[in-house]
C-alpha positions as CSV (number, residue, x, y, z in Angstrom):
1,Q,137.8,-6.0,-124.9
2,L,137.2,-7.7,-121.6
3,G,140.2,-10.1,-122.0
4,L,137.8,-13.0,-122.7
5,P,138.8,-15.5,-125.3
6,A,137.0,-15.1,-128.7
7,R,134.4,-17.8,-129.3
8,Y,133.4,-18.9,-132.8
9,V,129.8,-18.0,-133.7
10,P,128.5,-19.3,-137.0
11,P,127.3,-16.5,-139.4
12,P,123.5,-16.1,-139.4
13,R,123.2,-17.7,-142.8
14,G,125.8,-20.4,-142.2
15,V,128.3,-21.1,-145.0
16,V,126.0,-19.4,-147.5
17,E,127.7,-16.2,-146.2
18,L,130.9,-17.5,-147.9
19,E,129.5,-18.2,-151.3
20,G,131.4,-15.4,-153.0
21,V,134.8,-16.7,-152.1
22,W,134.7,-20.4,-152.9
23,T,135.6,-20.2,-156.6
24,A,138.6,-18.0,-156.0
25,L,139.8,-20.1,-153.1
26,D,139.4,-23.3,-155.1
27,E,141.7,-21.9,-157.8
28,L,144.5,-21.6,-155.3
29,A,147.6,-23.7,-155.9
30,P,147.6,-26.9,-153.8
31,A,150.3,-25.6,-151.4
32,D,148.3,-22.5,-150.8
33,K,145.1,-24.5,-150.1
34,S,147.1,-26.6,-147.7
35,R,148.3,-23.4,-145.9
36,L,144.8,-22.1,-145.8
37,V,143.5,-25.3,-144.2
38,Q,146.4,-25.3,-141.7
39,A,145.5,-21.7,-140.8
40,V,141.8,-22.7,-140.2
41,V,142.9,-25.6,-138.0
42,A,145.2,-23.3,-136.0
43,V,142.5,-20.8,-135.4
44,I,139.8,-23.3,-134.4
45,G,142.2,-25.2,-132.2
46,A,143.7,-22.1,-130.5
47,D,141.5,-22.6,-127.4
48,R,142.3,-26.3,-127.3
49,S,138.7,-27.1,-127.9
50,V,136.8,-27.7,-131.1
51,S,133.1,-27.1,-131.2
52,V,130.8,-29.0,-133.5
53,A,130.2,-25.8,-135.5
54,E,134.0,-25.3,-135.9
55,A,134.5,-28.9,-137.0
56,E,131.6,-28.6,-139.5
57,L,133.0,-25.4,-140.9
58,L,136.4,-27.0,-141.4
59,R,134.8,-30.0,-143.1
60,T,132.9,-27.7,-145.4
61,V,136.0,-25.7,-146.3
62,C,138.0,-28.9,-147.0
63,A,135.2,-30.3,-149.2
64,L,134.7,-27.1,-151.2
65,L,138.5,-26.8,-151.7
66,H,138.8,-30.4,-152.6
67,C,141.4,-30.9,-149.8
68,P,141.7,-33.8,-147.4
69,L,140.3,-33.2,-143.9
70,P,143.2,-33.0,-141.5
71,P,143.1,-34.6,-138.1
72,L,141.9,-32.4,-135.2
73,S,143.8,-33.2,-132.0
């Protein structure tokens, strides 16, 4: 650890890396899906900057979980 902030780096195969989890996550209760999306938003916004890759990942998560895309501010 050099004390540098972590930066999101997309996995080599993109969202294909996450294929094994979508069914289980989509079966979550609506409140749990909302908490998961809120957690993703908190993580990608922690550095007060949202990269294109981070925004695309959030969009993909929301689409696959059948959740609305929250505003990113």
